[in-house]
Kinemage of the C-alpha trace (Angstrom):
@kinemage 1
@onewidth
@group {chain A} dominant
@subgroup {mainchain}
@vectorlist {calphas} color= white
{ca met a 1} P 3.475 44.328 -11.270
{ca gln a 2} L 5.102 42.109 -14.478
{ca val a 3} L 4.315 38.405 -15.190
{ca gln a 4} L 5.785 35.965 -16.989
{ca lys a 5} L 2.849 33.946 -18.340
{ca val a 6} L 2.548 30.537 -20.228
{ca val a 7} L -0.133 30.505 -23.713
{ca leu a 8} L -0.902 28.331 -25.430
{ca asn a 9} L 0.485 28.817 -29.411
{ca ser a 10} L -0.958 26.252 -31.423
{ca arg a 11} L -2.487 23.278 -30.619
{ca pro a 12} L -0.886 19.472 -31.721
{ca gly a 13} L -2.258 17.702 -35.266
{ca thr a 14} L -5.168 15.628 -34.614
{ca asn a 15} L -2.665 12.661 -33.913
{ca gly a 16} L 0.116 14.574 -32.777
{ca ala a 17} L 2.669 14.417 -30.282
{ca pro a 18} L 2.690 17.558 -28.150
{ca val a 19} L 5.992 19.578 -29.020
{ca pro a 20} L 7.402 22.800 -26.709
{ca glu a 21} L 6.215 25.194 -29.749
{ca asn a 22} L 2.660 24.484 -28.833
{ca phe a 23} L 3.493 26.623 -25.349
{ca arg a 24} L 4.343 30.290 -26.048
{ca leu a 25} L 5.826 32.434 -22.940
{ca glu a 26} L 5.120 36.078 -22.596
{ca glu a 27} L 4.925 39.044 -20.241
{ca ala a 28} L 1.985 40.500 -18.524
{ca thr a 29} L 1.354 42.995 -16.179
{ca leu a 30} L -1.001 42.705 -13.400
{ca ala a 31} L -2.734 45.539 -11.529
{ca pro a 32} L -1.643 46.019 -8.093
{ca asp a 33} L -5.432 46.545 -6.528
{ca leu a 34} L -7.833 43.570 -5.994
{ca lys a 35} L -11.299 43.594 -6.089
{ca asp a 36} L -13.191 42.399 -3.301
{ca gly a 37} L -12.768 38.449 -2.816
{ca glu a 38} L -9.834 38.605 -4.819
{ca val a 39} L -6.183 37.493 -4.015
{ca leu a 40} L -2.505 38.005 -5.426
{ca val a 41} L -0.515 34.655 -5.230
{ca arg a 42} L 3.311 34.151 -6.110
{ca thr a 43} L 3.267 30.728 -7.922
{ca leu a 44} L 5.807 27.863 -6.052
{ca tyr a 45} L 5.109 25.151 -7.951
{ca leu a 46} L 3.090 24.049 -11.041
{ca ser a 47} L 2.315 20.581 -12.539
{ca val a 48} L 1.761 18.520 -15.816
{ca asp a 49} L -0.082 15.755 -15.920
{ca pro a 50} L -0.752 13.083 -18.900
{ca tyr a 51} L -4.579 14.702 -19.004
{ca met a 52} L -3.508 17.973 -20.247
{ca arg a 53} L -3.089 16.425 -23.269
{ca cys a 54} L -6.832 16.205 -24.066
{ca arg a 55} L -7.049 19.521 -22.990
{ca met a 56} L -4.557 20.898 -25.787
{ca asn a 57} L -7.527 19.808 -28.321
{ca glu a 58} L -10.946 21.824 -29.058
{ca asp a 59} L -12.845 19.037 -28.193
{ca thr a 60} L -11.318 17.459 -25.036
{ca gly a 61} L -13.481 14.275 -25.174
{ca ala a 62} L -13.725 14.535 -21.354
{ca glu a 63} L -17.174 16.389 -20.301
{ca tyr a 64} L -15.393 17.680 -16.773
{ca leu a 65} L -12.383 18.784 -18.695
{ca thr a 66} L -12.572 22.321 -21.030
{ca pro a 67} L -10.464 22.898 -23.695
{ca trp a 68} L -7.055 25.560 -23.370
{ca gln a 69} L -7.632 28.257 -25.537
{ca leu a 70} L -5.309 29.858 -28.558
{ca ser a 71} L -3.087 32.700 -27.140
{ca glu a 72} L -4.467 32.868 -23.647
{ca cys a 73} L -3.057 31.520 -20.123
{ca val a 74} L -2.719 27.692 -19.768
{ca asp a 75} L -3.515 26.380 -16.404
{ca gly a 76} L -3.650 23.050 -14.145
{ca gly a 77} L -2.487 21.865 -10.802
{ca gly a 78} L -0.908 24.819 -8.823
{ca val a 79} L 0.458 25.439 -5.683
{ca gly a 80} L 1.752 29.234 -4.067
{ca val a 81} L 1.552 31.338 -1.063
{ca val a 82} L -1.181 34.018 -0.837
{ca gln a 83} L 0.862 37.792 -1.270
{ca ser a 84} L -2.164 39.927 -0.547
{ca ser a 85} L -5.535 39.478 -0.298
{ca arg a 86} L -9.233 40.730 -0.306
{ca cys a 87} L -10.761 37.385 0.387
{ca ser a 88} L -11.757 36.663 3.997
{ca ala a 89} L -10.837 32.944 3.502
{ca cys a 90} L -7.417 33.873 2.887
{ca thr a 91} L -4.692 35.628 4.534
{ca glu a 92} L -0.952 36.767 3.352
{ca gly a 93} L 1.307 33.943 4.173
{ca asp a 94} L -1.544 31.284 3.352
{ca val a 95} L -0.362 28.238 1.451
{ca val a 96} L -3.034 27.974 -0.898
{ca thr a 97} L -3.393 25.412 -3.997
{ca ser a 98} L -6.044 24.644 -7.098
{ca phe a 99} L -7.027 22.493 -10.045
{ca asn a 100} L -6.822 25.948 -12.304
{ca trp a 101} L -4.108 27.698 -11.505
{ca pro a 102} L -2.824 30.025 -14.100
{ca trp a 103} L 0.799 28.872 -15.525
{ca gln a 104} L 2.122 32.536 -14.183
{ca thr a 105} L 4.734 33.553 -11.867
{ca phe a 106} L 2.367 35.587 -10.259
{ca ala a 107} L -1.590 35.509 -10.508
{ca val a 108} L -4.665 37.266 -9.223
{ca met a 109} L -7.305 34.540 -8.755
{ca lys a 110} L -10.987 34.613 -6.993
{ca gly a 111} L -10.135 33.221 -3.043
{ca ser a 112} L -13.153 30.878 -4.216
{ca val a 113} L -11.517 28.577 -6.209
{ca leu a 114} L -8.432 28.342 -3.727
{ca gln a 115} L -8.185 25.335 -1.394
{ca lys a 116} L -6.243 26.569 1.674
{ca val a 117} L -3.735 23.780 2.869
{ca asp a 118} L -1.500 22.953 5.564
{ca pro a 119} L 2.282 22.731 5.503
{ca gln a 120} L 2.639 20.506 8.315
{ca leu a 121} L 0.477 17.507 5.968
{ca val a 122} L 3.456 17.395 3.719
{ca asp a 123} L 6.094 18.093 6.252
{ca gly a 124} L 6.947 21.211 4.372
{ca his a 125} L 7.404 19.410 1.065
{ca leu a 126} L 4.798 21.885 -0.391
{ca ser a 127} L 5.218 20.423 -4.081
{ca tyr a 128} L 3.483 16.795 -2.620
{ca phe a 129} L 0.434 19.106 -2.829
{ca leu a 130} L 0.060 18.314 -6.682
{ca gly a 131} L 1.254 14.826 -6.315
{ca ala a 132} L 1.373 12.125 -3.865
{ca ile a 133} L -0.759 14.131 -1.227
{ca gly a 134} L -2.963 15.939 -4.013
{ca ile a 135} L -5.222 14.842 -6.660
{ca thr a 136} L -2.596 12.205 -8.098
{ca gly a 137} L -2.535 10.289 -4.490
{ca leu a 138} L -6.355 10.472 -4.192
{ca thr a 139} L -6.576 8.910 -7.605
{ca ala a 140} L -3.932 6.230 -6.462
{ca leu a 141} L -5.996 5.760 -3.448
{ca leu a 142} L -9.844 5.807 -4.385
{ca gly a 143} L -9.004 4.018 -7.540
{ca ile a 144} L -7.997 1.051 -5.549
{ca arg a 145} L -10.391 1.415 -3.070
{ca glu a 146} L -13.536 1.937 -4.843
{ca lys a 147} L -12.523 -0.486 -8.306
{ca gly a 148} L -9.748 -2.791 -7.241
{ca asn a 149} L -11.396 -4.988 -4.788
{ca val a 150} L -8.106 -5.604 -2.523
{ca thr a 151} L -8.771 -7.723 0.470
{ca lys a 152} L -6.201 -8.732 2.983
{ca gly a 153} L -5.081 -12.277 2.866
{ca ala a 154} L -6.937 -12.711 -0.308
{ca asn a 155} L -3.124 -13.416 -1.860
{ca gln a 156} L -4.079 -11.212 -4.486
{ca thr a 157} L -1.671 -9.836 -7.224
{ca met a 158} L -1.768 -6.311 -8.676
{ca val a 159} L 0.323 -5.257 -11.827
{ca val a 160} L 0.189 -1.746 -12.483
{ca ser a 161} L 0.863 0.162 -15.987
{ca gly a 162} L 2.649 3.188 -16.055
{ca ala a 163} L 4.434 2.401 -12.828
{ca ala a 164} L 6.967 4.712 -12.663
{ca gly a 165} L 4.622 7.731 -13.500
{ca ala a 166} L 2.963 9.478 -10.622
{ca cys a 167} L -0.443 8.021 -9.808
{ca gly a 168} L 1.481 4.690 -10.827
{ca ser a 169} L 4.217 4.792 -8.392
{ca ile a 170} L 1.809 5.909 -5.787
{ca ala a 171} L -0.624 3.223 -6.410
{ca gly a 172} L 1.821 -0.049 -6.662
{ca gln a 173} L 2.654 0.908 -2.797
{ca ile a 174} L -0.892 1.265 -1.623
{ca gly a 175} L -1.295 -1.660 -3.271
{ca arg a 176} L 0.914 -3.742 -1.267
{ca leu a 177} L -0.137 -1.515 2.012
{ca asp a 178} L -3.638 -2.447 1.263
{ca gly a 179} L -2.706 -6.746 1.010
{ca cys a 180} L -1.709 -7.398 -2.471
{ca val a 181} L 1.263 -9.840 -1.745
{ca arg a 182} L 2.311 -9.480 -5.245
{ca val a 183} L 2.961 -5.859 -6.934
{ca val a 184} L 4.374 -6.047 -10.472
{ca gly a 185} L 5.098 -2.702 -12.200
{ca ile a 186} L 5.319 -2.079 -16.239
{ca cys a 187} L 7.514 1.045 -17.301
{ca gly a 188} L 9.534 1.810 -20.213
{ca ser a 189} L 13.330 1.983 -18.426
{ca asp a 190} L 15.367 -0.229 -16.754
{ca glu a 191} L 16.144 3.274 -14.238
{ca lys a 192} L 12.634 3.213 -13.664
{ca cys a 193} L 12.222 -0.843 -12.847
{ca arg a 194} L 15.578 -0.275 -10.302
{ca ala a 195} L 12.998 2.685 -8.605
{ca leu a 196} L 10.078 0.630 -8.744
{ca val a 197} L 11.962 -2.283 -6.940
{ca glu a 198} L 14.623 -0.790 -5.200
{ca asp a 199} L 13.077 2.255 -3.487
{ca leu a 200} L 9.106 1.707 -3.852
{ca gly a 201} L 9.454 -2.233 -2.857
{ca phe a 202} L 7.377 -3.508 -5.968
{ca ser a 203} L 7.733 -7.120 -6.430
{ca ala a 204} L 9.204 -7.040 -9.963
{ca ala a 205} L 9.218 -4.427 -12.544
{ca ile a 206} L 8.963 -5.365 -16.422
{ca asn a 207} L 10.595 -2.965 -18.927
{ca tyr a 208} L 7.734 -3.184 -22.017
{ca arg a 209} L 10.760 -1.495 -24.175
{ca gln a 210} L 13.392 -3.980 -24.150
{ca glu a 211} L 11.567 -6.964 -22.489
{ca asp a 212} L 8.581 -9.736 -24.320
{ca val a 213} L 5.887 -8.505 -21.487
{ca pro a 214} L 3.435 -11.223 -22.148
{ca ala a 215} L 6.757 -13.743 -21.110
{ca arg a 216} L 7.950 -11.694 -18.457
{ca leu a 217} L 4.320 -11.308 -16.988
{ca lys a 218} L 3.673 -14.890 -16.787
{ca glu a 219} L 6.872 -15.139 -14.711
{ca cys a 220} L 6.090 -12.509 -12.364
{ca cys a 221} L 2.828 -13.243 -11.940
{ca pro a 222} L 2.573 -16.900 -12.010
{ca gly a 223} L -0.830 -16.888 -10.423
{ca gly a 224} L -2.122 -14.756 -12.986
{ca val a 225} L -3.447 -11.042 -12.279
{ca asp a 226} L -6.010 -10.378 -9.660
{ca val a 227} L -5.932 -6.098 -10.316
{ca tyr a 228} L -4.976 -3.935 -13.101
{ca phe a 229} L -4.564 0.026 -12.442
{ca asp a 230} L -4.112 0.845 -15.690
{ca asn a 231} L -2.607 4.349 -16.830
{ca val a 232} L -1.627 3.529 -20.233
{ca gly a 233} L -4.014 1.564 -22.522
{ca gly a 234} L -3.182 -0.332 -25.418
{ca thr a 235} L -1.405 -3.618 -26.132
{ca ile a 236} L 0.204 -3.243 -22.961
{ca ser a 237} L -3.563 -3.424 -21.408
{ca asp a 238} L -4.613 -5.892 -23.922
{ca thr a 239} L -1.792 -8.278 -22.590
{ca val a 240} L -2.128 -7.277 -19.165
{ca ile a 241} L -5.802 -8.503 -19.467
{ca ala a 242} L -5.178 -11.414 -21.360
{ca gln a 243} L -3.469 -12.663 -18.219
{ca met a 244} L -6.526 -11.788 -15.435
{ca asn a 245} L -7.924 -14.216 -13.521
{ca asn a 246} L -11.570 -14.593 -13.306
{ca gly a 247} L -13.227 -12.117 -11.514
{ca gly a 248} L -10.392 -9.906 -11.963
{ca his a 249} L -10.751 -6.085 -11.392
{ca val a 250} L -9.354 -3.090 -14.139
{ca ile a 251} L -9.187 0.318 -12.423
{ca leu a 252} L -9.103 2.264 -15.634
{ca cys a 253} L -7.169 5.106 -14.378
{ca gly a 254} L -5.585 6.617 -17.397
{ca gln a 255} L -4.853 5.501 -21.299
{ca ile a 256} L -2.024 7.598 -22.108
{ca ser a 257} L -0.585 5.367 -24.672
{ca gln a 258} L -3.905 6.608 -26.653
{ca tyr a 259} L -3.704 10.671 -25.975
{ca asn a 260} L -1.925 11.380 -29.075
{ca lys a 261} L -4.676 9.934 -31.354
{ca asp a 262} L -7.957 11.247 -32.562
{ca val a 263} L -10.297 8.446 -30.359
{ca pro a 264} L -13.091 8.811 -27.917
{ca tyr a 265} L -12.234 8.266 -24.195
{ca pro a 266} L -12.245 5.335 -22.957
{ca pro a 267} L -10.437 4.212 -26.121
{ca pro a 268} L -12.319 1.327 -27.478
{ca leu a 269} L -10.958 -2.138 -26.869
{ca ser a 270} L -10.507 -4.887 -29.281
{ca asp a 271} L -12.942 -7.486 -29.923
{ca glu a 272} L -10.443 -10.352 -28.236
{ca thr a 273} L -9.756 -7.898 -25.105
{ca gln a 274} L -13.839 -7.397 -25.025
{ca asp a 275} L -13.939 -11.429 -24.951
{ca thr a 276} L -11.625 -11.817 -22.374
{ca leu a 277} L -13.718 -9.479 -19.963
{ca arg a 278} L -17.084 -11.062 -20.559
{ca ser a 279} L -16.172 -14.696 -20.302
{ca lys a 280} L -14.067 -14.295 -17.238
{ca asn a 281} L -16.359 -11.873 -15.721
{ca ile a 282} L -13.662 -9.087 -15.173
{ca thr a 283} L -15.389 -5.465 -14.202
{ca arg a 284} L -13.724 -2.554 -16.325
{ca glu a 285} L -15.495 0.589 -15.161
{ca arg a 286} L -13.833 4.653 -15.877
{ca phe a 287} L -12.881 6.199 -12.312
{ca thr a 288} L -12.737 9.659 -12.283
{ca val a 289} L -11.523 10.645 -8.817
{ca leu a 290} L -13.677 13.823 -9.191
{ca asn a 291} L -16.617 11.816 -8.199
{ca tyr a 292} L -15.125 10.796 -5.145
{ca met a 293} L -14.158 13.929 -3.674
{ca asn a 294} L -16.288 13.421 -0.358
{ca lys a 295} L -13.596 11.306 0.299
{ca ala a 296} L -11.224 13.395 -0.329
{ca asp a 297} L -10.426 14.763 3.141
{ca ala a 298} L -9.926 11.308 5.092
{ca ala a 299} L -8.202 10.127 2.143
{ca leu a 300} L -5.509 12.888 2.106
{ca cys a 301} L -5.297 12.790 5.808
{ca glu a 302} L -4.494 8.642 5.319
{ca leu a 303} L -1.649 9.365 2.528
{ca ser a 304} L -0.075 12.681 4.662
{ca gln a 305} L 0.704 9.616 7.659
{ca trp a 306} L 2.195 7.352 4.957
{ca val a 307} L 4.518 9.292 3.664
{ca lys a 308} L 5.318 10.823 6.770
{ca ser a 309} L 5.744 7.292 8.278
{ca gly a 310} L 8.025 6.462 4.996
{ca gln a 311} L 5.476 3.702 4.188
{ca ile a 312} L 5.100 5.509 1.185
{ca lys a 313} L 8.041 6.909 -0.973
{ca val a 314} L 7.343 9.868 -2.828
{ca leu a 315} L 9.024 10.466 -6.091
{ca glu a 316} L 9.629 13.573 -8.303
{ca thr a 317} L 11.271 14.925 -10.830
{ca val a 318} L 11.807 18.838 -10.891
{ca val a 319} L 12.573 21.195 -13.237
{ca asn a 320} L 13.087 24.987 -12.704
{ca gly a 321} L 11.810 27.810 -13.903
{ca ile a 322} L 8.188 28.856 -15.811
{ca gly a 323} L 10.311 28.996 -19.022
{ca ser a 324} L 10.595 25.051 -18.783
{ca met a 325} L 6.925 24.405 -19.090
{ca gly a 326} L 6.502 23.287 -22.145
{ca asp a 327} L 9.655 20.930 -22.287
{ca ala a 328} L 8.560 19.670 -18.916
{ca phe a 329} L 5.144 18.630 -20.295
{ca cys a 330} L 6.476 17.027 -23.423
{ca ser a 331} L 8.954 15.348 -21.403
{ca met a 332} L 6.274 13.841 -18.932
{ca met a 333} L 4.503 12.759 -22.001
{ca lys a 334} L 7.274 10.838 -23.329
{ca gly a 335} L 8.086 9.181 -20.294
{ca gly a 336} L 11.046 11.059 -19.396
{ca asn a 337} L 9.748 11.915 -15.934
{ca ile a 338} L 10.377 9.029 -12.629
{ca gly a 339} L 7.157 9.989 -10.414
{ca lys a 340} L 5.813 13.608 -10.307
{ca gln a 341} L 6.892 16.029 -12.645
{ca ile a 342} L 7.083 19.296 -11.098
{ca ile a 343} L 8.309 22.817 -12.297
{ca lys a 344} L 9.602 24.976 -9.658
{ca ile a 345} L 8.769 28.875 -10.226
{ca ser a 346} L 9.769 30.774 -7.087
{ca glu a 347} L 11.448 29.731 -3.401
C-alpha cells in the first residue's frame, strides 16, 4: 500500500524560527500483513501544537518530550479510523486517537498506543478530539482547576495570553464558566480580538501588536489581575504579573514566545518579575497536564457537555492535505491560526 508521510528534513538553528523546509513529504510502502497486536489506521486529522517546536531540537528541554529524528517520520496528536485490526481492543471502523500518531496518510500502529473514542462525545466533530475535547481542553480545564484557585463569588479577574490559540480560547471560556467576573484576552490581531469578545464571550481583548498593553490592562482590569493563564511568557507575561493582586495565581501553561530561543523550560524570569512574585505572594507553578491524567475522563465529559450545550464555543483553523503539515506548523508558530490548528488528511 502506497502512503505519504512527513519526515524531519532539518532542524531549525538554535535560535531559529521553523520553516516549512524543515519538513519533507515522502512516499512509502506499507506491508499489508499485520502482526499480532497491530492495527492499520487511516488518518483523518492531525494536530500541530507549540510544544512540537521543542521536539525539533536535539535536546527538547523537557524530560517528557522525545526529539524528532532527522529523516524519520514526525508524530503528534492524531485521530483516525481503524481499517483492519489484529488487536483485540480495536475493530474495523473504530475511531481512535493517539499523542504519537505518525504524520502519514495510513499507518500501522500497535493497538496498545491507541485510545478508542466515542464520536458522540464530540457530536461527530472528530477533530475536537485533538482540541477542545482532547489534550488541549484538558490542559485548559485542569490547569485552571489545579493551579488557578478560581472561586465562584470571589469577584476574580482572569487574564489569558495567547488567548486566541487552541488552549487560550478554551481557557478563557472555562474561567468565565467557573466564576471569574472578568476575563481579558491578549492576542495578536484585531480579528482575533473580535473573535474573543463577540464569539467566545471574553469581557475584553487586547491586541499586543497594536496597543499599549500596560495601559489597556489597567483599563480592562481596574481591580488588578487575580488569575493569569500564561501561554506565551516573555515581556507580555512580565507586564501582566506586574498588575497582579496579592495572593494571585499564574497558571504556567506554555511559553511560545521563547520556544525558538536556546533557553531552558520554563525560561528564566527577570529579577523585577521574580521580586513581584515574592513580594505579592503570587504562585507560579509549572503545569504539565500529563501529571493529571487520572482526572482526564471526568474532565473530558465535562468539556463535552459544555461544547454540546454551546456554553463553550470551539474555534478551529483547518487546512487540507498532508502536504500542508509544514506550512500549517510554521503558520501556527507565528500566530496564523484562530483557535486550534488542524490538518484534515482524509474524509
